[in-house]
C-alpha positions as CSV (number, residue, x, y, z in Angstrom):
1,M,52.0,202.9,99.5
2,A,50.1,202.0,102.6
3,T,47.7,199.3,102.4
4,K,44.7,198.9,104.9
5,K,45.4,196.2,107.5
6,P,42.8,194.0,108.6
7,G,40.7,195.2,111.5
8,T,39.3,192.2,113.1
9,S,41.0,189.8,115.4
10,Q,40.0,186.9,113.4
11,Q,41.4,188.5,110.1
12,K,44.8,189.2,111.9
13,I,44.8,185.7,113.3
14,N,43.9,184.2,109.7
15,R,46.6,186.4,108.0
16,G,49.1,185.2,110.7
17,E,48.5,181.7,109.9
18,L,48.8,182.2,106.1
19,A,52.2,184.1,106.7
20,R,53.4,181.2,108.8
21,Q,52.4,178.6,106.3
22,V,54.4,180.7,103.7
23,L,57.5,181.1,106.1
24,E,57.5,177.4,106.8
25,N,56.9,176.2,103.2
26,P,60.2,174.4,101.9
27,I,59.8,175.9,98.4
28,Y,59.7,179.3,99.8
29,K,62.7,178.7,102.0
30,E,64.6,177.2,99.1
31,A,63.5,180.0,96.8
32,F,64.8,182.7,99.2
33,L,68.1,180.9,99.8
34,M,68.6,180.5,96.1
35,I,67.9,184.2,95.5
36,R,70.1,185.4,98.5
37,S,72.9,183.0,97.0
38,V,72.6,184.5,93.6
39,L,72.7,187.9,94.9
40,V,75.7,187.4,97.0
41,E,77.6,185.9,94.1
42,K,76.7,188.9,91.9
43,L,77.8,191.2,94.6
44,S,81.1,189.5,94.9
45,G,81.7,189.5,91.4
46,V,80.5,193.0,90.4
47,N,83.2,195.7,89.3
48,P,83.0,198.4,92.3
49,V,83.1,201.0,89.5
50,K,79.7,200.0,88.2
51,K,77.6,201.9,90.6
52,K,74.3,201.1,88.8
53,E,74.6,197.4,89.0
54,L,75.7,197.7,92.7
55,Q,72.6,199.8,93.3
56,E,70.5,197.2,91.6
57,I,71.8,194.4,93.7
58,T,71.5,196.3,96.9
59,R,67.8,197.3,96.2
60,T,66.9,193.7,95.2
61,F,68.6,192.5,98.6
62,Q,66.6,195.2,100.4
63,N,63.3,194.2,98.8
64,L,64.0,190.7,99.5
65,N,64.5,191.6,103.3
66,K,61.2,193.7,103.3
67,I,59.3,190.8,102.0
68,E,60.6,188.5,104.7
69,K,60.0,191.2,107.5
70,V,56.3,191.8,106.4
71,L,55.7,188.2,106.4
72,K,57.3,187.6,109.9
73,R,55.6,190.6,111.2
74,T,52.1,189.4,110.0
75,Y,52.8,186.1,111.5
76,E,53.9,187.6,114.9
77,T,50.8,189.8,114.9
78,G,48.4,186.9,114.3
79,K,50.2,184.9,117.1
80,V,49.8,187.9,119.5
81,E,46.2,188.3,118.6
82,A,45.5,184.7,119.0
83,K,46.6,184.9,122.7
84,K,44.6,187.8,123.5
85,P,41.7,186.9,125.6
86,E,39.1,189.2,124.1
87,S,39.9,187.5,120.6
88,G,37.6,184.7,121.6
89,V,39.6,182.4,119.4
90,S,40.9,179.2,120.9
91,E,42.5,177.7,117.7
92,V,43.7,179.3,114.6
93,N,41.4,178.9,111.6
94,V,43.4,177.8,108.5
95,I,41.9,179.2,105.2
């Protein structure tokens, strides 16, 4: 499902700043580490014959990675946009 990305430079910068805040948030970091740890624990303890359980753990891992990639990509896009001379933005606006 494709979503419409923000069109304006300022919107990209704002979204990048919000993504940075999430990525740097200690609660977010702790939650992701805890979830990853639980998934690794489940993966190491699952019977290889239980394919459905293995698939579920794998999908959860993949979705967790996708969330993190989207946040990082959004942050990087905002950083790049803020550095463009035509953005006309000298400072990132925090919402």
